[in-house]
Structure formats: structure tokens, C-alpha cells
N, CA, C and O atoms as a Tinker XYZ file with bonds, in Angstrom:
   280  protein
     1  N    119.006000   22.438000   22.384000    73     2
     2  CA   118.969000   23.829000   22.802000    64     1     3
     3  C    119.897000   24.658000   21.922000    63     2     4     5
     4  O    120.983000   24.223000   21.540000    81     3
     5  N    119.438000   25.848000   21.620000    73     3     6
     6  CA   120.222000   26.790000   20.833000    64     5     7
     7  C    120.487000   28.021000   21.675000    63     6     8     9
     8  O    119.565000   28.593000   22.257000    81     7
     9  N    121.748000   28.432000   21.741000    73     7    10
    10  CA   122.083000   29.662000   22.458000    64     9    11
    11  C    121.790000   30.847000   21.547000    63    10    12    13
    12  O    122.076000   30.818000   20.350000    81    11
    13  N    121.211000   31.896000   22.142000    73    11    14
    14  CA   120.932000   33.114000   21.379000    64    13    15
    15  C    121.533000   34.317000   22.103000    63    14    16    17
    16  O    121.665000   34.329000   23.327000    81    15
    17  N    121.888000   35.310000   21.323000    73    15    18
    18  CA   122.341000   36.592000   21.850000    64    17    19
    19  C    121.747000   37.677000   20.967000    63    18    20    21
    20  O    121.877000   37.640000   19.743000    81    19
    21  N    121.099000   38.633000   21.597000    73    19    22
    22  CA   120.595000   39.809000   20.881000    64    21    23
    23  C    121.321000   40.992000   21.499000    63    22    24    25
    24  O    121.100000   41.327000   22.663000    81    23
    25  N    122.178000   41.617000   20.724000    73    23    26
    26  CA   123.041000   42.662000   21.268000    64    25    27
    27  C    122.323000   43.975000   21.540000    63    26    28    29
    28  O    122.789000   44.795000   22.331000    81    27
    29  N    121.188000   44.170000   20.880000    73    27    30
    30  CA   120.443000   45.418000   21.097000    64    29    31
    31  C    119.036000   45.233000   20.561000    63    30    32    33
    32  O    118.847000   44.986000   19.370000    81    31
    33  N    118.055000   45.352000   21.434000    73    31    34
    34  CA   116.666000   45.245000   21.011000    64    33    35
    35  C    115.874000   46.367000   21.668000    63    34    36    37
    36  O    115.902000   46.543000   22.886000    81    35
    37  N    115.172000   47.114000   20.838000    73    35    38
    38  CA   114.389000   48.266000   21.294000    64    37    39
    39  C    112.970000   47.829000   21.643000    63    38    40    41
    40  O    112.350000   47.070000   20.898000    81    39
    41  N    112.458000   48.307000   22.770000    73    39    42
    42  CA   111.058000   48.105000   23.140000    64    41    43
    43  C    110.504000   49.449000   23.585000    63    42    44    45
    44  O    111.234000   50.437000   23.669000    81    43
    45  N    109.220000   49.477000   23.867000    73    43    46
    46  CA   108.616000   50.730000   24.338000    64    45    47
    47  C    109.018000   51.060000   25.768000    63    46    48    49
    48  O    108.718000   52.151000   26.251000    81    47
    49  N    109.683000   50.152000   26.447000    73    47    50
    50  CA   110.107000   50.420000   27.831000    64    49    51
    51  C    111.617000   50.543000   27.977000    63    50    52    53
    52  O    112.113000   50.746000   29.085000    81    51
    53  N    112.352000   50.424000   26.883000    73    51    54
    54  CA   113.797000   50.584000   26.962000    64    53    55
    55  C    114.530000   49.771000   25.913000    63    54    56    57
    56  O    113.928000   49.065000   25.104000    81    55
    57  N    115.863000   49.894000   25.953000    73    55    58
    58  CA   116.743000   49.161000   25.053000    64    57    59
    59  C    117.446000   48.086000   25.869000    63    58    60    61
    60  O    117.996000   48.359000   26.936000    81    59
    61  N    117.421000   46.852000   25.349000    73    59    62
    62  CA   117.930000   45.714000   26.100000    64    61    63
    63  C    118.997000   44.962000   25.321000    63    62    64    65
    64  O    119.082000   45.049000   24.096000    81    63
    65  N    119.811000   44.218000   26.068000    73    63    66
    66  CA   120.763000   43.256000   25.520000    64    65    67
    67  C    120.472000   41.951000   26.257000    63    66    68    69
    68  O    120.418000   41.931000   27.486000    81    67
    69  N    120.288000   40.867000   25.516000    73    67    70
    70  CA   119.900000   39.602000   26.147000    64    69    71
    71  C    120.739000   38.445000   25.624000    63    70    72    73
    72  O    121.243000   38.462000   24.500000    81    71
    73  N    120.867000   37.445000   26.478000    73    71    74
    74  CA   121.386000   36.147000   26.056000    64    73    75
    75  C    120.491000   35.106000   26.683000    63    74    76    77
    76  O    119.921000   35.310000   27.754000    81    75
    77  N    120.379000   33.994000   26.001000    73    75    78
    78  CA   119.507000   32.959000   26.518000    64    77    79
    79  C    119.618000   31.682000   25.737000    63    78    80    81
    80  O    120.529000   31.496000   24.930000    81    79
    81  N    118.669000   30.799000   25.992000    73    79    82
    82  CA   118.605000   29.534000   25.280000    64    81    83
    83  C    117.201000   29.353000   24.722000    63    82    84    85
    84  O    116.215000   29.835000   25.279000    81    83
    85  N    117.147000   28.646000   23.613000    73    83    86
    86  CA   115.885000   28.452000   22.935000    64    85    87
    87  C    115.747000   26.973000   22.583000    63    86    88    89
    88  O    116.695000   26.325000   22.141000    81    87
    89  N    114.535000   26.463000   22.793000    73    87    90
    90  CA   114.186000   25.124000   22.325000    64    89    91
    91  C    113.045000   25.284000   21.329000    63    90    92    93
    92  O    112.657000   26.404000   20.998000    81    91
    93  N    112.518000   24.185000   20.860000    73    91    94
    94  CA   111.398000   24.266000   19.923000    64    93    95
    95  C    110.170000   24.902000   20.546000    63    94    96    97
    96  O    109.345000   25.478000   19.838000    81    95
    97  N    110.037000   24.805000   21.867000    73    95    98
    98  CA   108.813000   25.279000   22.521000    64    97    99
    99  C    109.011000   26.414000   23.511000    63    98   100   101
   100  O    108.033000   26.924000   24.058000    81    99
   101  N    110.264000   26.827000   23.757000    73    99   102
   102  CA   110.434000   27.872000   24.768000    64   101   103
   103  C    111.683000   28.713000   24.518000    63   102   104   105
   104  O    112.604000   28.319000   23.804000    81   103
   105  N    111.667000   29.871000   25.131000    73   103   106
   106  CA   112.792000   30.801000   25.130000    64   105   107
   107  C    113.039000   31.180000   26.580000    63   106   108   109
   108  O    112.107000   31.560000   27.290000    81   107
   109  N    114.287000   31.081000   27.026000    73   107   110
   110  CA   114.612000   31.409000   28.409000    64   109   111
   111  C    115.810000   32.351000   28.433000    63   110   112   113
   112  O    116.826000   32.103000   27.782000    81   111
   113  N    115.674000   33.434000   29.194000    73   111   114
   114  CA   116.771000   34.385000   29.330000    64   113   115
   115  C    117.783000   33.884000   30.351000    63   114   116   117
   116  O    117.412000   33.432000   31.435000    81   115
   117  N    119.069000   33.966000   29.998000    73   115   118
   118  CA   120.144000   33.699000   30.953000    64   117   119
   119  C    120.622000   34.994000   31.583000    63   118   120   121
   120  O    120.902000   35.046000   32.780000    81   119
   121  N    120.713000   36.041000   30.771000    73   119   122
   122  CA   121.078000   37.358000   31.300000    64   121   123
   123  C    120.354000   38.428000   30.496000    63   122   124   125
   124  O    120.120000   38.290000   29.296000    81   123
   125  N    120.009000   39.502000   31.205000    73   123   126
   126  CA   119.317000   40.637000   30.592000    64   125   127
   127  C    119.955000   41.905000   31.126000    63   126   128   129
   128  O    120.166000   42.051000   32.330000    81   127
   129  N    120.260000   42.817000   30.218000    73   127   130
   130  CA   120.788000   44.131000   30.596000    64   129   131
   131  C    119.945000   45.199000   29.922000    63   130   132   133
   132  O    119.466000   45.024000   28.802000    81   131
   133  N    119.774000   46.307000   30.626000    73   131   134
   134  CA   119.056000   47.449000   30.063000    64   133   135
   135  C    120.046000   48.594000   29.896000    63   134   136   137
   136  O    120.938000   48.782000   30.723000    81   135
   137  N    119.884000   49.345000   28.832000    73   135   138
   138  CA   120.768000   50.475000   28.569000    64   137   139
   139  C    120.306000   51.660000   29.408000    63   138   140   141
   140  O    119.220000   52.200000   29.202000    81   139
   141  N    121.140000   52.047000   30.347000    73   139   142
   142  CA   120.857000   53.192000   31.199000    64   141   143
   143  C    121.738000   54.361000   30.817000    63   142   144   145
   144  O    122.500000   54.277000   29.854000    81   143
   145  N    121.646000   55.436000   31.550000    73   143   146
   146  CA   122.440000   56.625000   31.238000    64   145   147
   147  C    123.940000   56.405000   31.458000    63   146   148   149
   148  O    124.758000   57.125000   30.885000    81   147
   149  N    124.307000   55.420000   32.278000    73   147   150
   150  CA   125.719000   55.108000   32.532000    64   149   151
   151  C    126.191000   53.869000   31.782000    63   150   152   153
   152  O    127.286000   53.373000   32.047000    81   151
   153  N    125.398000   53.367000   30.865000    73   151   154
   154  CA   125.758000   52.162000   30.118000    64   153   155
   155  C    124.817000   51.014000   30.446000    63   154   156   157
   156  O    123.706000   51.221000   30.934000    81   155
   157  N    125.277000   49.810000   30.171000    73   155   158
   158  CA   124.454000   48.623000   30.384000    64   157   159
   159  C    124.382000   48.266000   31.863000    63   158   160   161
   160  O    125.395000   48.244000   32.561000    81   159
   161  N    123.155000   47.984000   32.332000    73   159   162
   162  CA   122.932000   47.598000   33.723000    64   161   163
   163  C    122.224000   46.247000   33.745000    63   162   164   165
   164  O    121.215000   46.055000   33.066000    81   163
   165  N    122.762000   45.311000   34.532000    73   163   166
   166  CA   122.175000   43.969000   34.626000    64   165   167
   167  C    120.846000   44.025000   35.378000    63   166   168   169
   168  O    120.684000   44.787000   36.331000    81   167
   169  N    119.909000   43.208000   34.931000    73   167   170
   170  CA   118.615000   43.077000   35.601000    64   169   171
   171  C    118.479000   41.661000   36.146000    63   170   172   173
   172  O    119.033000   40.716000   35.583000    81   171
   173  N    117.752000   41.521000   37.224000    73   171   174
   174  CA   117.433000   40.197000   37.741000    64   173   175
   175  C    116.306000   39.636000   36.881000    63   174   176   177
   176  O    115.260000   40.266000   36.723000    81   175
   177  N    116.527000   38.456000   36.331000    73   175   178
   178  CA   115.538000   37.838000   35.444000    64   177   179
   179  C    114.397000   37.297000   36.294000    63   178   180   181
   180  O    114.546000   36.290000   36.985000    81   179
   181  N    113.262000   37.975000   36.234000    73   179   182
   182  CA   112.070000   37.573000   36.986000    64   181   183
   183  C    110.891000   37.534000   36.027000    63   182   184   185
   184  O    110.408000   38.582000   35.598000    81   183
   185  N    110.417000   36.327000   35.681000    73   183   186
   186  CA   109.324000   36.207000   34.703000    64   185   187
   187  C    108.021000   36.877000   35.125000    63   186   188   189
   188  O    107.125000   37.036000   34.296000    81   187
   189  N    107.894000   37.269000   36.374000    73   187   190
   190  CA   106.657000   37.888000   36.848000    64   189   191
   191  C    106.600000   39.393000   36.594000    63   190   192   193
   192  O    105.550000   40.007000   36.783000    81   191
   193  N    107.698000   39.989000   36.174000    73   191   194
   194  CA   107.721000   41.438000   35.962000    64   193   195
   195  C    107.167000   41.801000   34.590000    63   194   196   197
   196  O    107.213000   40.998000   33.658000    81   195
   197  N    106.649000   43.000000   34.479000    73   195   198
   198  CA   106.094000   43.456000   33.205000    64   197   199
   199  C    107.178000   43.603000   32.152000    63   198   200   201
   200  O    106.944000   43.288000   30.985000    81   199
   201  N    108.375000   44.080000   32.542000    73   199   202
   202  CA   109.428000   44.234000   31.540000    64   201   203
   203  C    109.800000   42.885000   30.928000    63   202   204   205
   204  O    110.123000   42.813000   29.742000    81   203
   205  N    109.758000   41.815000   31.728000    73   203   206
   206  CA   110.095000   40.480000   31.222000    64   205   207
   207  C    109.104000   40.066000   30.132000    63   206   208   209
   208  O    109.502000   39.549000   29.088000    81   207
   209  N    107.827000   40.294000   30.379000    73   207   210
   210  CA   106.794000   39.925000   29.407000    64   209   211
   211  C    106.935000   40.741000   28.119000    63   210   212   213
   212  O    106.818000   40.202000   27.019000    81   211
   213  N    107.185000   42.040000   28.267000    73   211   214
   214  CA   107.370000   42.910000   27.105000    64   213   215
   215  C    108.603000   42.495000   26.312000    63   214   216   217
   216  O    108.557000   42.405000   25.085000    81   215
   217  N    109.701000   42.244000   27.013000    73   215   218
   218  CA   110.944000   41.862000   26.351000    64   217   219
   219  C    110.821000   40.494000   25.686000    63   218   220   221
   220  O    111.323000   40.299000   24.579000    81   219
   221  N    110.167000   39.558000   26.339000    73   219   222
   222  CA   109.976000   38.229000   25.754000    64   221   223
   223  C    109.211000   38.332000   24.433000    63   222   224   225
   224  O    109.589000   37.703000   23.445000    81   223
   225  N    108.148000   39.114000   24.416000    73   223   226
   226  CA   107.365000   39.290000   23.192000    64   225   227
   227  C    108.216000   39.935000   22.097000    63   226   228   229
   228  O    108.154000   39.515000   20.941000    81   227
   229  N    109.007000   40.946000   22.445000    73   227   230
   230  CA   109.860000   41.619000   21.458000    64   229   231
   231  C    110.919000   40.668000   20.913000    63   230   232   233
   232  O    111.217000   40.694000   19.719000    81   231
   233  N    111.485000   39.835000   21.770000    73   231   234
   234  CA   112.494000   38.868000   21.326000    64   233   235
   235  C    111.881000   37.821000   20.409000    63   234   236   237
   236  O    112.498000   37.432000   19.417000    81   235
   237  N    110.690000   37.365000   20.721000    73   235   238
   238  CA   110.027000   36.381000   19.865000    64   237   239
   239  C    109.772000   36.953000   18.478000    63   238   240   241
   240  O    109.966000   36.261000   17.478000    81   239
   241  N    109.341000   38.201000   18.407000    73   239   242
   242  CA   109.136000   38.861000   17.114000    64   241   243
   243  C    110.468000   38.991000   16.374000    63   242   244   245
   244  O    110.555000   38.689000   15.184000    81   243
   245  N    111.492000   39.438000   17.079000    73   243   246
   246  CA   112.821000   39.616000   16.474000    64   245   247
   247  C    113.346000   38.290000   15.917000    63   246   248   249
   248  O    113.839000   38.238000   14.790000    81   247
   249  N    113.240000   37.227000   16.705000    73   247   250
   250  CA   113.739000   35.926000   16.259000    64   249   251
   251  C    112.935000   35.389000   15.077000    63   250   252   253
   252  O    113.497000   34.755000   14.184000    81   251
   253  N    111.636000   35.635000   15.066000    73   251   254
   254  CA   110.801000   35.227000   13.940000    64   253   255
   255  C    111.189000   35.990000   12.680000    63   254   256   257
   256  O    111.243000   35.411000   11.595000    81   255
   257  N    111.457000   37.273000   12.816000    73   255   258
   258  CA   111.882000   38.086000   11.659000    64   257   259
   259  C    113.224000   37.618000   11.115000    63   258   260   261
   260  O    113.481000   37.707000    9.915000    81   259
   261  N    114.075000   37.121000   12.002000    73   259   262
   262  CA   115.394000   36.611000   11.592000    64   261   263
   263  C    115.293000   35.167000   11.098000    63   262   264   265
   264  O    116.290000   34.561000   10.707000    81   263
   265  N    114.081000   34.632000   11.122000    73   263   266
   266  CA   113.780000   33.258000   10.716000    64   265   267
   267  C    114.501000   32.227000   11.589000    63   266   268   269
   268  O    114.850000   31.140000   11.128000    81   267
   269  N    114.718000   32.591000   12.860000    73   267   270
   270  CA   115.307000   31.674000   13.819000    64   269   271
   271  C    114.211000   30.820000   14.436000    63   270   272   273
   272  O    114.429000   29.652000   14.758000    81   271
   273  N    113.007000   31.421000   14.603000    73   271   274
   274  CA   111.847000   30.659000   15.046000    64   273   275
   275  C    110.715000   30.911000   14.068000    63   274   276   277
   276  O    110.730000   31.891000   13.324000    81   275
   277  N    109.745000   30.029000   14.074000    73   275   278
   278  CA   108.606000   30.217000   13.163000    64   277   279
   279  C    107.353000   30.522000   13.932000    63   278   280
   280  O    106.293000   30.711000   13.335000    81   279
């Protein structure tokens, strides 16, 4: 397992900060925060939400661009 941290990632639904773990076949969030008007706000990690799916896709693209995943 590899620990990952993305300090700022932009999506069409907001700006996020994430930490998680990655294996060869999966990516799992340990913590997710969204940038609100008062600063960073923690979100409950629920894979069934639309923001989770959007953020997961954005993180996979980001990690691929950084050549962390292929």
C-alpha cells in the first residue's frame, strides 16, 4: 500500500483535499475535505455519493498525470 495526499484538486463540483491509500488495483480515501467559504470542511467518506465518484475519477486522472498510477 502507498499513502497518497493531494493537497488541492479542482473538480466541477468543488475544490478538495484528500488523503488515502493506493494499491495496484484500488484507491481508497481516508479523509476528504472540501474548500468552503470558511476554509476546509471535512466530509464523511461515502462511496455512494456523487461527489465521491466525481472526486475518485479526478484523483485517478491526477495520479496518472503524476505517473503514480498507469
